Short mmCIF file of the C-alpha atoms (twelve columns), coordinates in Angstrom:
data_MODEL
# 
_entry.id   MODEL 
# 
loop_
_atom_site.group_PDB 
_atom_site.id 
_atom_site.type_symbol 
_atom_site.label_atom_id 
_atom_site.label_alt_id 
_atom_site.label_comp_id 
_atom_site.label_asym_id 
_atom_site.label_seq_id 
_atom_site.Cartn_x 
_atom_site.Cartn_y 
_atom_site.Cartn_z 
_atom_site.pdbx_PDB_model_num 
ATOM 1   C CA . MET A 1   2.549   -14.695 17.668  1 
ATOM 2   C CA . GLN A 2   3.633   -17.408 15.330  1 
ATOM 3   C CA . MET A 3   5.400   -15.930 12.287  1 
ATOM 4   C CA . THR A 4   5.505   -16.937 9.081   1 
ATOM 5   C CA . ASP A 5   7.880   -18.937 7.068   1 
ATOM 6   C CA . VAL A 6   9.930   -15.768 5.596   1 
ATOM 7   C CA . ASP A 7   13.839  -15.926 5.194   1 
ATOM 8   C CA . ARG A 8   14.752  -13.450 7.845   1 
ATOM 9   C CA . THR A 9   18.474  -13.944 7.155   1 
ATOM 10  C CA . ASN A 10  17.988  -11.724 4.024   1 
ATOM 11  C CA . THR A 11  17.975  -7.585  4.759   1 
ATOM 12  C CA . PRO A 12  14.588  -6.219  4.628   1 
ATOM 13  C CA . VAL A 13  12.852  -4.236  1.845   1 
ATOM 14  C CA . LEU A 14  11.091  -1.931  4.350   1 
ATOM 15  C CA . ARG A 15  12.411  -1.236  7.737   1 
ATOM 16  C CA . LEU A 16  10.991  1.149   10.313  1 
ATOM 17  C CA . LYS A 17  13.157  1.845   13.308  1 
ATOM 18  C CA . ASP A 18  11.324  3.801   16.062  1 
ATOM 19  C CA . VAL A 19  9.632   6.047   14.240  1 
ATOM 20  C CA . TYR A 20  7.399   8.868   15.868  1 
ATOM 21  C CA . TYR A 21  5.424   11.659  13.775  1 
ATOM 22  C CA . THR A 22  3.152   14.450  15.094  1 
ATOM 23  C CA . TYR A 23  0.948   16.282  13.090  1 
ATOM 24  C CA . PRO A 24  1.064   20.125  13.114  1 
ATOM 25  C CA . ASP A 25  -1.792  20.262  15.556  1 
ATOM 26  C CA . GLY A 26  -0.079  18.340  18.167  1 
ATOM 27  C CA . VAL A 27  -1.724  14.886  17.320  1 
ATOM 28  C CA . GLU A 28  0.703   12.110  17.865  1 
ATOM 29  C CA . SER A 29  -0.045  9.579   15.275  1 
ATOM 30  C CA . LEU A 30  2.844   7.024   15.101  1 
ATOM 31  C CA . ARG A 31  4.417   6.400   18.465  1 
ATOM 32  C CA . GLY A 32  7.850   4.343   18.136  1 
ATOM 33  C CA . VAL A 33  6.834   1.902   15.255  1 
ATOM 34  C CA . SER A 34  9.419   -0.461  14.544  1 
ATOM 35  C CA . LEU A 35  8.456   -3.127  11.648  1 
ATOM 36  C CA . GLU A 36  10.219  -5.270  8.751   1 
ATOM 37  C CA . VAL A 37  8.793   -6.346  5.481   1 
ATOM 38  C CA . TYR A 38  10.879  -8.675  3.307   1 
ATOM 39  C CA . ARG A 39  11.213  -9.206  -0.242  1 
ATOM 40  C CA . ASP A 40  8.093   -10.783 -2.111  1 
ATOM 41  C CA . GLU A 41  5.920   -11.041 1.099   1 
ATOM 42  C CA . LYS A 42  2.548   -9.473  1.112   1 
ATOM 43  C CA . VAL A 43  2.012   -8.287  4.524   1 
ATOM 44  C CA . GLY A 44  -1.451  -6.667  5.801   1 
ATOM 45  C CA . LEU A 45  -1.654  -3.475  8.285   1 
ATOM 46  C CA . VAL A 46  -4.763  -3.768  10.107  1 
ATOM 47  C CA . GLY A 47  -6.119  -1.377  12.726  1 
ATOM 48  C CA . PRO A 48  -9.044  0.691   13.676  1 
ATOM 49  C CA . ASN A 49  -9.536  4.280   12.659  1 
ATOM 50  C CA . GLY A 50  -7.158  6.861   13.631  1 
ATOM 51  C CA . ALA A 51  -4.862  4.181   14.438  1 
ATOM 52  C CA . GLY A 52  -2.037  5.467   12.271  1 
ATOM 53  C CA . LYS A 53  -2.140  3.232   9.328   1 
ATOM 54  C CA . SER A 54  -2.263  5.680   6.339   1 
ATOM 55  C CA . THR A 55  0.306   8.224   8.130   1 
ATOM 56  C CA . LEU A 56  2.652   5.168   8.437   1 
ATOM 57  C CA . MET A 57  2.232   4.762   4.467   1 
ATOM 58  C CA . THR A 58  2.723   8.310   3.922   1 
ATOM 59  C CA . VAL A 59  6.131   8.447   5.938   1 
ATOM 60  C CA . VAL A 60  7.343   5.512   4.440   1 
ATOM 61  C CA . ILE A 61  7.846   7.393   1.008   1 
ATOM 62  C CA . GLY A 62  8.422   10.703  2.643   1 
ATOM 63  C CA . ILE A 63  4.901   12.634  2.135   1 
ATOM 64  C CA . ARG A 64  5.362   13.176  5.649   1 
ATOM 65  C CA . ILE A 65  8.684   13.190  7.487   1 
ATOM 66  C CA . PRO A 66  8.975   11.966  10.947  1 
ATOM 67  C CA . ARG A 67  10.245  13.738  14.050  1 
ATOM 68  C CA . THR A 68  12.466  10.923  15.047  1 
ATOM 69  C CA . GLY A 69  13.174  7.204   13.735  1 
ATOM 70  C CA . GLU A 70  14.367  6.112   10.827  1 
ATOM 71  C CA . VAL A 71  12.799  4.557   7.528   1 
ATOM 72  C CA . GLU A 72  15.109  2.487   5.236   1 
ATOM 73  C CA . VAL A 73  13.443  1.303   1.720   1 
ATOM 74  C CA . LEU A 74  15.489  -1.037  -0.460  1 
ATOM 75  C CA . GLY A 75  18.661  -0.082  1.601   1 
ATOM 76  C CA . GLN A 76  18.272  3.403   1.402   1 
ATOM 77  C CA . VAL A 77  17.516  5.239   4.430   1 
ATOM 78  C CA . LEU A 78  15.046  7.893   3.796   1 
ATOM 79  C CA . ASN A 79  16.152  11.557  3.485   1 
ATOM 80  C CA . PRO A 80  15.968  14.726  1.339   1 
ATOM 81  C CA . LYS A 81  18.638  13.169  -1.069  1 
ATOM 82  C CA . THR A 82  17.236  9.547   -1.037  1 
ATOM 83  C CA . ARG A 83  13.430  10.774  -1.395  1 
ATOM 84  C CA . ARG A 84  13.148  10.489  -4.943  1 
ATOM 85  C CA . GLU A 85  14.909  7.277   -5.598  1 
ATOM 86  C CA . ILE A 86  12.830  5.619   -2.955  1 
ATOM 87  C CA . ARG A 87  9.651   7.421   -4.827  1 
ATOM 88  C CA . ARG A 88  10.736  5.925   -7.877  1 
ATOM 89  C CA . ARG A 89  11.177  2.029   -6.337  1 
ATOM 90  C CA . ALA A 90  8.091   2.189   -3.630  1 
ATOM 91  C CA . GLY A 91  4.869   3.678   -5.218  1 
ATOM 92  C CA . LEU A 92  2.013   4.312   -2.881  1 
ATOM 93  C CA . VAL A 93  -2.064  3.749   -3.936  1 
ATOM 94  C CA . PHE A 94  -3.938  6.152   -2.190  1 
ATOM 95  C CA . GLN A 95  -7.290  4.926   -0.568  1 
ATOM 96  C CA . ASP A 96  -9.478  7.674   -2.434  1 
ATOM 97  C CA . PRO A 97  -8.348  7.582   -6.190  1 
ATOM 98  C CA . ASP A 98  -9.613  11.071  -6.492  1 
ATOM 99  C CA . ASP A 99  -6.075  11.939  -4.680  1 
ATOM 100 C CA . GLN A 100 -4.140  10.308  -7.209  1 
ATOM 101 C CA . LEU A 101 -6.005  10.912  -10.572 1 
ATOM 102 C CA . PHE A 102 -5.710  14.341  -12.020 1 
ATOM 103 C CA . CYS A 103 -5.074  14.195  -15.840 1 
ATOM 104 C CA . PRO A 104 -7.592  14.552  -18.558 1 
ATOM 105 C CA . THR A 105 -7.304  10.762  -20.296 1 
ATOM 106 C CA . VAL A 106 -6.650  7.786   -18.683 1 
ATOM 107 C CA . PHE A 107 -3.508  7.544   -20.867 1 
ATOM 108 C CA . ASP A 108 -2.183  10.836  -19.336 1 
ATOM 109 C CA . GLU A 109 -2.910  9.905   -15.918 1 
ATOM 110 C CA . VAL A 110 -0.829  6.424   -16.394 1 
ATOM 111 C CA . ALA A 111 1.794   8.282   -18.538 1 
ATOM 112 C CA . PHE A 112 2.483   10.718  -16.084 1 
ATOM 113 C CA . ALA A 113 5.310   9.240   -13.641 1 
ATOM 114 C CA . PRO A 114 7.060   7.617   -16.510 1 
ATOM 115 C CA . ILE A 115 7.312   11.077  -18.491 1 
ATOM 116 C CA . ASN A 116 8.321   12.754  -15.150 1 
ATOM 117 C CA . MET A 117 10.850  9.855   -14.519 1 
ATOM 118 C CA . GLY A 118 12.493  10.701  -18.032 1 
ATOM 119 C CA . TYR A 119 11.470  7.563   -20.215 1 
ATOM 120 C CA . PRO A 120 11.272  8.477   -23.838 1 
ATOM 121 C CA . GLU A 121 7.790   8.731   -25.590 1 
ATOM 122 C CA . GLU A 122 8.138   4.817   -27.381 1 
ATOM 123 C CA . GLN A 123 8.832   3.448   -23.751 1 
ATOM 124 C CA . VAL A 124 6.209   5.517   -21.890 1 
ATOM 125 C CA . THR A 125 3.538   4.224   -24.491 1 
ATOM 126 C CA . GLU A 126 4.472   0.606   -23.879 1 
ATOM 127 C CA . MET A 127 4.541   1.099   -20.158 1 
ATOM 128 C CA . VAL A 128 1.038   2.602   -20.068 1 
ATOM 129 C CA . ALA A 129 -0.450  -0.456  -22.121 1 
ATOM 130 C CA . ARG A 130 1.137   -2.634  -20.055 1 
ATOM 131 C CA . ALA A 131 0.154   -1.309  -16.756 1 
ATOM 132 C CA . LEU A 132 -3.457  -0.846  -18.208 1 
ATOM 133 C CA . LYS A 133 -3.635  -4.311  -19.499 1 
ATOM 134 C CA . GLN A 134 -2.581  -5.550  -15.618 1 
ATOM 135 C CA . VAL A 135 -5.209  -3.661  -14.381 1 
ATOM 136 C CA . ASP A 136 -7.960  -4.769  -16.930 1 
ATOM 137 C CA . LEU A 137 -8.408  -1.170  -18.242 1 
ATOM 138 C CA . GLU A 138 -7.098  -2.109  -22.124 1 
ATOM 139 C CA . GLY A 139 -9.001  0.512   -24.391 1 
ATOM 140 C CA . TYR A 140 -9.664  2.757   -22.154 1 
ATOM 141 C CA . GLU A 141 -6.724  5.230   -22.658 1 
ATOM 142 C CA . ARG A 142 -8.970  8.251   -24.204 1 
ATOM 143 C CA . ARG A 143 -11.596 8.060   -21.751 1 
ATOM 144 C CA . SER A 144 -11.656 10.650  -18.927 1 
ATOM 145 C CA . SER A 145 -10.792 9.084   -15.716 1 
ATOM 146 C CA . PHE A 146 -13.614 11.339  -13.977 1 
ATOM 147 C CA . HIS A 147 -16.534 9.676   -15.986 1 
ATOM 148 C CA . LEU A 148 -14.948 5.827   -14.815 1 
ATOM 149 C CA . SER A 149 -16.904 3.719   -11.888 1 
ATOM 150 C CA . ILE A 150 -15.398 3.780   -8.573  1 
ATOM 151 C CA . GLY A 151 -14.130 0.308   -9.191  1 
ATOM 152 C CA . GLU A 152 -12.507 1.507   -12.694 1 
ATOM 153 C CA . ARG A 153 -11.045 4.474   -11.062 1 
ATOM 154 C CA . LYS A 154 -9.454  2.561   -8.226  1 
ATOM 155 C CA . ARG A 155 -7.956  -0.066  -10.782 1 
ATOM 156 C CA . LEU A 156 -6.679  3.183   -12.739 1 
ATOM 157 C CA . ALA A 157 -5.284  4.489   -9.659  1 
ATOM 158 C CA . PHE A 158 -3.125  1.123   -9.588  1 
ATOM 159 C CA . ALA A 159 -2.221  1.789   -12.940 1 
ATOM 160 C CA . THR A 160 -0.504  4.947   -12.310 1 
ATOM 161 C CA . VAL A 161 1.659   3.357   -10.186 1 
ATOM 162 C CA . LEU A 162 2.367   0.173   -11.840 1 
ATOM 163 C CA . SER A 163 3.370   2.180   -14.899 1 
ATOM 164 C CA . TYR A 164 6.953   2.336   -13.341 1 
ATOM 165 C CA . SER A 165 7.372   -0.806  -12.358 1 
ATOM 166 C CA . PRO A 166 7.982   -0.168  -8.335  1 
ATOM 167 C CA . GLU A 167 9.595   -2.803  -6.276  1 
ATOM 168 C CA . ILE A 168 7.421   -2.114  -3.320  1 
ATOM 169 C CA . LEU A 169 3.629   -1.252  -3.336  1 
ATOM 170 C CA . LEU A 170 2.103   0.773   -0.303  1 
ATOM 171 C CA . ILE A 171 -1.568  0.205   -0.850  1 
ATOM 172 C CA . ASP A 172 -3.945  2.041   1.665   1 
ATOM 173 C CA . GLU A 173 -7.522  0.704   1.982   1 
ATOM 174 C CA . PRO A 174 -7.837  -1.127  -1.682  1 
ATOM 175 C CA . SER A 175 -11.596 -2.090  -1.235  1 
ATOM 176 C CA . ALA A 176 -12.999 0.816   0.227   1 
ATOM 177 C CA . ASN A 177 -16.194 1.819   -1.256  1 
ATOM 178 C CA . LEU A 178 -16.431 -1.346  -3.661  1 
ATOM 179 C CA . ASP A 179 -19.068 -3.610  -4.405  1 
ATOM 180 C CA . PRO A 180 -18.296 -7.428  -4.003  1 
ATOM 181 C CA . GLN A 181 -17.811 -7.694  -8.078  1 
ATOM 182 C CA . HIS A 182 -14.887 -4.881  -7.918  1 
ATOM 183 C CA . ARG A 183 -13.812 -6.055  -4.565  1 
ATOM 184 C CA . ARG A 184 -12.824 -9.700  -5.793  1 
ATOM 185 C CA . GLN A 185 -11.588 -7.969  -8.969  1 
ATOM 186 C CA . THR A 186 -9.098  -6.189  -6.663  1 
ATOM 187 C CA . ILE A 187 -8.418  -9.067  -4.644  1 
ATOM 188 C CA . ASN A 188 -7.703  -11.000 -7.612  1 
ATOM 189 C CA . LEU A 189 -5.203  -7.974  -8.864  1 
ATOM 190 C CA . LEU A 190 -3.541  -7.634  -5.779  1 
ATOM 191 C CA . LYS A 191 -3.125  -11.865 -5.721  1 
ATOM 192 C CA . SER A 192 -1.401  -11.709 -9.190  1 
ATOM 193 C CA . LEU A 193 0.975   -8.620  -8.811  1 
ATOM 194 C CA . PRO A 194 4.584   -9.865  -7.856  1 
ATOM 195 C CA . GLN A 195 5.588   -7.058  -6.124  1 
ATOM 196 C CA . THR A 196 6.314   -6.834  -2.386  1 
ATOM 197 C CA . MET A 197 3.097   -5.324  -0.860  1 
ATOM 198 C CA . LEU A 198 2.246   -3.651  2.533   1 
ATOM 199 C CA . ILE A 199 -1.572  -3.169  2.615   1 
ATOM 200 C CA . ALA A 200 -3.245  -0.973  4.917   1 
ATOM 201 C CA . THR A 201 -6.908  -1.939  5.462   1 
ATOM 202 C CA . HIS A 202 -10.159 -2.585  7.451   1 
ATOM 203 C CA . ASP A 203 -11.293 -5.775  5.268   1 
ATOM 204 C CA . LEU A 204 -9.527  -8.373  7.183   1 
ATOM 205 C CA . ASP A 205 -10.686 -11.038 4.882   1 
ATOM 206 C CA . LEU A 206 -8.840  -9.240  2.302   1 
ATOM 207 C CA . VAL A 207 -5.698  -9.747  4.407   1 
ATOM 208 C CA . LEU A 208 -6.873  -13.324 4.696   1 
ATOM 209 C CA . ASP A 209 -7.333  -13.976 1.218   1 
ATOM 210 C CA . VAL A 210 -4.401  -12.020 -0.137  1 
ATOM 211 C CA . CYS A 211 -1.371  -11.804 2.719   1 
ATOM 212 C CA . GLU A 212 0.626   -14.293 4.371   1 
ATOM 213 C CA . ARG A 213 1.396   -11.976 7.500   1 
ATOM 214 C CA . CYS A 214 -0.067  -8.927  9.348   1 
ATOM 215 C CA . PHE A 215 0.959   -5.983  11.558  1 
ATOM 216 C CA . VAL A 216 -1.729  -5.034  13.940  1 
ATOM 217 C CA . ILE A 217 -1.546  -1.108  14.782  1 
ATOM 218 C CA . ASN A 218 -3.575  0.905   17.312  1 
ATOM 219 C CA . ARG A 219 -2.982  4.309   18.899  1 
ATOM 220 C CA . GLY A 220 0.400   4.443   16.784  1 
ATOM 221 C CA . ARG A 221 2.014   1.822   18.040  1 
ATOM 222 C CA . ILE A 222 2.770   -1.804  16.214  1 
ATOM 223 C CA . VAL A 223 0.909   -4.002  19.140  1 
ATOM 224 C CA . ALA A 224 1.148   -7.743  16.881  1 
ATOM 225 C CA . ASP A 225 2.956   -8.883  14.283  1 
ATOM 226 C CA . GLY A 226 2.669   -12.533 12.988  1 
ATOM 227 C CA . ASP A 227 0.873   -14.828 10.326  1 
ATOM 228 C CA . VAL A 228 -2.328  -14.218 9.276   1 
ATOM 229 C CA . GLU A 229 -4.313  -16.987 10.656  1 
ATOM 230 C CA . SER A 230 -3.124  -16.642 13.846  1 
ATOM 231 C CA . ILE A 231 -3.672  -13.018 14.153  1 
ATOM 232 C CA . LEU A 232 -6.846  -12.328 12.529  1 
ATOM 233 C CA . THR A 233 -8.689  -15.448 14.622  1 
ATOM 234 C CA . ASP A 234 -7.334  -14.292 17.847  1 
ATOM 235 C CA . GLU A 235 -10.567 -12.896 18.742  1 
ATOM 236 C CA . GLN A 236 -9.383  -11.404 22.121  1 
ATOM 237 C CA . LEU A 237 -6.479  -9.510  20.072  1 
ATOM 238 C CA . LEU A 238 -8.712  -7.867  17.483  1 
ATOM 239 C CA . LEU A 239 -11.808 -6.722  19.952  1 
ATOM 240 C CA . SER A 240 -8.859  -5.426  22.569  1 
ATOM 241 C CA . ASN A 241 -7.577  -3.104  19.416  1 
ATOM 242 C CA . GLY A 242 -11.325 -2.299  17.947  1 
ATOM 243 C CA . LEU A 243 -11.603 -4.848  15.463  1 
ATOM 244 C CA . GLU A 244 -13.970 -7.969  14.712  1 
ATOM 245 C CA . LEU A 245 -12.930 -11.316 13.330  1 
ATOM 246 C CA . PRO A 246 -13.229 -11.519 9.449   1 
ATOM 247 C CA . LEU A 247 -16.678 -12.456 8.482   1 
ATOM 248 C CA . SER A 248 -15.336 -15.823 7.087   1 
ATOM 249 C CA . ARG A 249 -13.827 -16.813 10.588  1 
ATOM 250 C CA . GLN A 250 -17.219 -15.959 12.489  1 
# 
């Protein structure tokens, strides 16, 4: 596949090398995954259900520990001693916001991470205000997150991560279950944020809109890596990996 015009003379900010992960029931979810993501890239990770997308995201920040292989984030090899610092610099936005939200108010949700990182109260308030502004939820501070719409809860989940300004965003299915209006708001948010991103999604049109490069993953292996236009218009590649052409390319 044709590669995007990225400066690969620099050290990648995210690198997986021959990573294997097996669930306790014996299902092998990642099988020798190797990939690199460079600073300021927005990269899609596409593949069918069960391909290993979500597992890969959780392995990157140490929620799941690979059986073998190496994960390196911003120059640090992931291990029990570096995991806390890596999680401060790389944030994961879950597919289901209810997996991420658990506090009584919107303010508490967004303040949770900065408070636990030791930021002073005045700075926490500023961090919350900035994050809510980024996701267009200003004025929601005292509302209950469980009374928000699915689109609002999705944006709030982003704010809980944006509050501490990670350098890398790992985003799992950002447009899942959204109506067209909230999907477009999410796409605009992704395009506006400055962080390096790895976005796992079935929404290939979102990848075309937001990303410069993408990986195709299937059965726990990376089977393609290249610029989005080349990969996502290759009908044979997509069909052979359980995907279809994006609607905008049909």
